[in-house]
C-alpha positions as CSV (number, residue, x, y, z in Angstrom):
1,M,0.0,0.0,0.0
2,T,1.4,3.4,-1.1
3,D,1.6,6.1,1.6
4,K,-0.5,9.2,0.8
5,P,1.4,12.4,0.0
6,K,2.0,14.5,3.1
7,R,0.1,17.7,3.4
8,F,1.6,21.0,4.6
9,L,-0.5,24.1,5.4
10,F,1.4,27.4,5.7
11,N,-0.4,30.1,7.7
12,A,1.3,33.1,6.0
13,H,-0.2,36.1,7.8
14,N,0.9,38.6,5.2
15,R,-1.2,41.6,4.7
16,R,1.2,44.5,4.2
17,G,4.6,42.9,3.8
18,L,5.8,39.8,2.0
19,G,8.1,38.2,4.6
20,H,5.8,35.4,5.9
21,L,4.7,34.3,2.4
22,M,8.2,34.5,0.9
23,R,9.7,32.5,3.8
24,G,7.0,29.9,3.4
25,L,7.6,29.6,-0.3
26,N,11.3,29.1,0.2
27,I,10.6,26.2,2.5
28,A,7.9,24.8,0.3
29,R,10.2,24.6,-2.7
30,E,12.6,22.6,-0.6
31,I,9.8,20.3,0.7
32,R,9.0,19.6,-3.0
33,N,12.6,18.8,-3.7
34,I,12.6,16.3,-0.9
35,S,9.1,14.9,-1.6
36,N,7.9,15.9,-5.1
37,D,4.3,14.7,-4.4
38,A,3.9,16.8,-1.2
39,D,0.6,18.6,-1.1
40,I,1.1,22.2,-0.1
41,L,-1.4,25.0,0.6
42,F,-0.9,28.6,1.6
43,Y,-3.5,30.4,3.7
44,T,-2.8,34.1,3.4
45,R,-4.4,37.5,3.6
46,S,-2.7,39.1,0.7
47,E,-3.6,39.2,-3.0
48,S,0.1,39.0,-3.7
49,A,-0.2,35.2,-3.3
50,T,-1.8,35.1,-6.8
51,E,1.4,36.3,-8.3
52,L,3.9,34.7,-6.0
53,C,2.4,31.2,-5.6
54,G,1.4,31.2,-9.2
55,D,0.8,27.7,-10.6
56,Q,3.4,26.1,-8.3
57,F,1.4,26.1,-5.0
58,D,-2.2,26.2,-4.1
59,Y,-3.4,29.1,-2.0
60,F,-6.5,30.5,-0.2
61,I,-6.8,34.2,0.3
62,E,-8.7,35.2,3.5
63,E,-11.1,38.0,3.0
64,D,-12.0,38.4,6.7
65,L,-8.9,40.3,7.8
66,E,-10.1,40.8,11.3
67,H,-11.3,37.4,12.4
68,N,-9.9,34.9,9.8
69,Q,-13.3,33.2,9.8
70,H,-12.3,30.7,7.0
71,W,-9.2,29.3,8.8
72,A,-11.1,26.5,10.6
73,S,-12.8,25.4,7.4
74,V,-9.5,25.4,5.5
75,I,-8.0,23.1,8.1
76,D,-11.0,20.9,8.1
77,H,-11.1,20.6,4.3
78,F,-7.3,20.3,3.7
79,Q,-6.6,17.9,6.6
80,P,-2.9,18.9,6.9
81,D,-0.2,16.6,8.4
82,V,1.6,19.8,9.5
83,V,0.4,23.4,10.0
84,I,3.1,26.0,9.9
85,Y,2.7,29.4,11.6
86,D,5.2,32.2,10.9
87,T,6.2,34.9,13.4
88,L,2.6,35.8,14.4
89,L,0.9,33.4,16.8
90,P,-3.0,33.0,16.9
91,K,-4.8,35.7,18.9
92,E,-8.4,34.3,19.1
93,A,-10.1,30.9,19.4
94,V,-11.2,31.0,15.8
95,D,-7.5,31.2,14.9
96,T,-6.7,27.9,16.7
97,P,-9.2,25.3,15.5
98,P,-8.4,21.6,16.2
99,C,-5.7,20.3,13.9
100,P,-5.5,16.7,12.8
101,G,-1.7,16.8,12.4
102,R,1.3,18.4,14.0
103,T,2.1,22.1,14.3
104,A,5.3,24.1,13.7
105,Y,6.2,27.7,14.3
106,I,8.8,29.9,12.6
107,M,10.2,32.1,15.3
108,R,11.7,35.3,13.8
109,K,13.7,37.6,16.1
110,C,11.6,40.5,17.4
111,K,12.1,43.5,19.6
112,P,12.6,42.5,23.3
113,D,9.1,43.2,24.6
114,R,7.5,41.4,21.6
115,Q,9.9,38.5,21.9
116,Q,9.0,38.0,25.6
117,E,5.3,38.0,24.6
118,I,6.0,35.2,22.1
119,F,8.0,33.2,24.7
120,N,5.0,33.5,27.1
121,H,2.3,32.9,24.6
122,P,0.1,29.9,25.7
123,F,-0.2,28.6,22.2
124,L,3.5,28.0,22.0
125,A,3.2,25.2,24.5
126,S,1.2,23.2,22.0
127,I,3.6,23.7,19.1
128,D,5.6,20.5,18.2
129,L,8.5,22.2,16.4
130,I,10.1,25.6,16.5
131,L,12.2,26.7,13.6
132,I,14.4,29.7,14.2
133,P,15.6,31.4,10.9
134,H,18.7,32.9,12.5
135,E,22.1,31.8,13.8
136,P,22.1,31.6,17.6
137,V,24.4,34.7,18.0
138,E,22.2,36.8,15.7
139,F,19.0,35.7,17.5
140,G,20.5,36.9,20.7
141,Y,17.9,35.6,23.2
142,S,18.0,32.6,25.5
143,L,15.2,30.2,24.9
144,P,13.0,29.3,27.8
145,D,13.6,25.8,29.1
146,A,10.2,24.6,28.0
147,H,11.0,25.3,24.4
148,I,14.7,24.3,24.1
149,T,14.1,20.7,23.1
150,K,11.7,21.4,20.3
151,A,13.6,24.4,18.8
152,T,16.2,24.3,16.0
153,F,18.3,27.1,14.7
154,V,18.3,26.7,10.9
155,G,19.8,30.0,9.7
156,P,18.2,32.6,7.4
157,I,15.4,31.3,5.2
158,I,15.8,33.1,1.9
159,R,15.8,32.5,-1.8
160,H,19.1,32.0,-3.7
161,A,19.9,33.9,-6.8
162,E,20.1,32.0,-10.1
163,T,21.9,32.6,-13.3
164,Q,19.1,32.0,-15.8
165,P,16.5,34.4,-14.2
166,Q,19.3,37.0,-14.1
167,Q,19.7,36.8,-17.8
168,M,16.0,37.0,-18.3
169,L,15.9,40.2,-16.2
170,R,18.7,41.7,-18.3
171,D,16.6,41.0,-21.4
172,K,13.3,42.1,-19.8
173,Y,14.7,45.5,-18.8
174,K,17.0,45.8,-21.8
175,L,20.1,46.3,-19.6
176,Q,23.3,47.1,-21.6
177,P,27.0,46.6,-20.7
178,G,28.4,49.7,-19.0
179,E,25.1,50.8,-17.5
180,F,25.0,51.6,-13.8
181,L,22.0,49.8,-12.4
182,L,20.5,51.3,-9.2
183,T,17.5,49.4,-7.8
184,S,15.4,51.0,-5.1
185,T,12.9,48.7,-3.3
186,V,10.6,49.1,-0.3
187,G,9.8,45.4,-0.1
188,G,6.1,44.5,-0.1
189,G,5.1,48.1,0.0
190,G,2.1,47.6,2.3
191,F,3.2,49.9,5.1
192,E,2.0,52.8,3.0
193,D,3.1,55.8,5.1
194,K,6.6,54.3,5.4
195,A,6.7,53.5,1.7
196,L,5.6,57.0,0.7
197,A,8.4,58.5,2.9
198,F,10.9,56.1,1.4
199,F,9.9,56.9,-2.2
200,A,10.0,60.7,-1.5
201,T,13.6,60.3,-0.4
202,I,14.4,58.1,-3.5
203,F,13.0,60.8,-5.8
204,E,14.9,63.5,-4.0
205,I,18.1,61.5,-4.4
206,H,17.4,60.8,-8.1
207,Q,17.0,64.4,-8.9
208,Q,20.5,65.1,-7.6
209,I,22.3,62.1,-9.2
210,H,20.7,61.5,-12.6
211,T,22.8,64.1,-14.4
212,K,26.0,63.1,-12.7
213,I,26.0,59.4,-13.5
214,P,26.3,58.6,-17.2
215,K,24.3,55.5,-18.3
216,L,22.3,55.4,-15.0
217,R,19.4,53.0,-15.0
218,H,17.3,53.5,-11.9
219,L,14.5,50.9,-11.3
220,V,12.1,51.8,-8.5
221,I,10.1,48.8,-7.4
222,K,6.8,49.7,-5.7
223,G,6.0,46.3,-4.3
224,P,2.8,44.3,-4.9
225,N,1.0,45.7,-1.8
226,F,1.6,49.4,-2.5
227,T,-1.6,50.9,-3.9
228,N,-0.6,54.6,-4.4
229,S,0.6,56.0,-7.7
230,L,4.1,57.6,-8.0
231,P,4.9,60.6,-10.2
232,Q,6.9,60.1,-13.4
233,L,10.4,61.5,-13.2
234,E,13.0,61.7,-15.9
235,G,15.3,58.7,-15.7
236,I,13.3,56.7,-13.2
237,E,11.6,53.5,-14.3
238,I,8.7,52.6,-12.0
239,I,7.9,48.9,-11.7
240,D,4.8,47.7,-9.9
241,S,6.4,44.5,-8.7
242,E,9.1,42.0,-9.6
243,T,8.7,38.3,-8.8
244,E,12.4,37.8,-9.4
245,M,13.4,40.4,-6.9
246,V,16.3,38.4,-5.5
247,N,17.9,38.1,-8.9
248,L,17.3,41.8,-9.7
249,L,19.2,42.6,-6.5
250,A,22.0,40.3,-7.6
251,I,22.6,42.0,-10.9
252,S,22.3,45.5,-9.5
253,N,25.4,47.7,-9.1
254,L,23.8,49.3,-6.0
255,V,20.6,48.9,-4.1
256,I,18.7,51.3,-1.9
257,A,16.3,49.5,0.5
258,E,14.7,49.7,3.9
259,G,15.9,47.0,6.3
260,G,13.5,44.1,6.1
261,Y,14.6,40.5,7.0
262,N,14.2,39.1,3.5
263,T,15.8,42.1,1.6
264,V,18.8,42.4,3.9
265,N,19.6,38.7,3.8
266,E,19.0,38.5,0.1
267,I,21.4,41.4,-0.4
268,R,24.0,39.7,1.8
269,L,23.7,36.5,-0.1
270,A,24.1,38.3,-3.4
271,K,26.9,40.4,-2.0
272,T,25.5,43.5,-3.6
273,P,26.5,46.9,-2.3
274,A,23.6,48.6,-0.6
275,I,22.4,51.8,1.1
276,F,19.8,51.1,3.8
277,L,17.1,53.4,5.1
278,P,15.7,51.4,8.0
279,S,12.1,52.0,8.9
280,E,10.4,51.8,12.2
281,R,8.2,48.7,12.8
282,N,6.2,47.5,15.8
283,Y,7.9,44.1,16.1
284,D,11.0,44.2,13.9
285,D,14.2,46.1,14.6
286,Q,15.4,47.0,11.1
287,R,18.0,49.5,12.3
288,E,19.7,46.9,14.5
289,R,19.8,44.5,11.5
290,V,21.4,46.9,9.0
291,L,23.8,48.5,11.5
292,E,25.4,45.0,11.9
293,L,26.3,45.1,8.2
294,K,27.5,48.7,8.4
295,D,29.8,47.8,11.3
296,K,31.3,45.1,9.1
297,G,31.9,47.6,6.3
298,L,29.3,45.9,4.1
299,A,26.7,48.6,3.7
300,F,25.8,52.2,4.3
301,V,23.0,53.3,6.6
302,Y,21.2,56.6,6.6
303,T,17.9,58.0,7.6
304,Q,15.2,59.3,5.3
305,N,16.2,62.8,6.1
306,D,19.7,62.3,4.6
307,G,18.8,62.7,0.9
308,N,21.7,65.0,0.2
309,L,24.2,62.9,1.9
310,I,23.0,59.7,0.2
311,A,23.2,61.4,-3.2
312,E,26.7,62.5,-2.5
313,Q,27.6,58.9,-1.4
314,I,26.2,57.4,-4.6
315,V,28.1,59.8,-6.9
316,K,31.2,59.0,-4.9
317,L,30.7,55.3,-5.3
318,F,30.1,55.7,-9.0
319,S,33.1,58.0,-9.5
320,D,35.6,55.9,-7.6
321,K,35.0,52.3,-8.6
322,T,37.5,51.0,-6.0
323,L,35.0,51.8,-3.3
324,L,32.4,49.3,-4.6
325,T,35.2,46.8,-5.5
326,N,36.6,47.0,-1.9
327,L,33.1,46.5,-0.5
328,R,32.5,43.4,-2.5
329,H,35.9,42.1,-1.4
330,R,34.9,42.6,2.2
331,Y,31.8,40.5,1.4
332,A,34.2,37.6,0.7
333,N,34.6,37.2,4.5
334,D,30.9,37.3,5.1
335,S,29.4,33.8,5.1
336,I,25.7,33.2,5.3
337,L,24.4,29.6,5.6
338,T,20.7,29.5,4.5
339,G,18.2,27.4,6.4
340,N,15.7,26.5,3.6
341,R,16.8,22.9,3.3
342,A,17.2,22.3,7.1
343,A,13.7,23.7,7.8
344,A,12.1,21.6,5.1
345,Q,13.8,18.4,6.4
346,K,12.5,19.1,9.9
347,L,9.0,19.6,8.6
348,V,9.0,16.5,6.4
349,A,10.2,14.5,9.4
350,L,7.5,16.0,11.6
351,A,4.8,15.0,9.0
352,S,5.9,11.4,9.3
353,I,5.6,11.1,13.1
C-alpha cells in the first residue's frame, strides 16, 4: 500500500509585507525537492499570493482580515499533516481550531518586549516544532527551558539567486553593458506611510544624481502591496512589482532599501553593495539589522532625512570604482548559511511522526 502524500499548510499572515509568504515559499520549494508529491497549501491575507504562488502552489486568500473566519474550514477541508505558523501566533479561538496533524512555528527575532510575549504565549506550548531562521548569535535571546528541546536554529530562510533568471531580467529591462543599475525597493510596500516617505527620499536622491552618473538605470520597485501611484520623473523606471526580486538585487550595481529581513539577507547572499534606510516597525528592529552590516563595512546606513548625503555617497561610489570593489571584497569574508533545506527536512520528518 502506497503512503498518501504528506500535506503541509502554511499560515502566511501577510497583509502589508511579504516576509511570511516568501519564507513559506522558500521552505515549500525545498519540501517539494525532498518529496515531489507533497501537497502544499498557503493560507494568506494578501492578493500577492496570486502572483507569488502562481501555478506552483495552491493558496487560499482570506477576505475576513479581522477574524480569519475561514481558517477553521480550510484546516477541516485540507486535513494537513503539519500546520506551519510564521512569526505571528494566533490571537483568538477561531484562529486555533483543532488540527488533525502536527504544528510548527517559525520564530523570527523580534524586539525584546514582543519577543517576551512570544515566549510566554500559551499557544507556543502546544507547538511540536520551533524553527528559528537565524544563527544563535544573531538571534541573541536565551530560549525558555520549556521550548529548548523542540527548537532548532536553521539559519536565514531566503531564496538563492540563479543565473538563468538574471539573464531573463537583463533581457526584460534591456540592460546594456556599462550601465550603472541602481535598484530602489521598499519590499512588499504595504506599510503605505513608510513606503511614501521612502519613495519621497528616493525621488529627492534621483534628482541630484541622474545628471552626474552617465548611463544610469534607476529601477524603482513599488511592491505588490503598494496601492498609491508615483509621479513620473525623468530617468526613473517605476515597476509595480518583480517576482524575481532576489535576482534583480544580484545584478544591480547598487541597491537602496529599507531593512526588512528578506531584503537584507538576500542582499547579503548576493553580496551586492547597498544603502539602507531602516524603517520603524512594531515588532522588527530594522535598524539593528542593518547596523550590523555597516559595522562590518558591508553597507551604508542613513535616515530618510539624509537625501543630500545619500546622493553624494552614490556619486562618490560611481566616480571611484575602487569603493564598490573593496566593499565586494569585504563581502568575501561574510558567510551566510541558509536554512531552507534544514527547515524543510525538519517539517518532512515531523509530518511522518
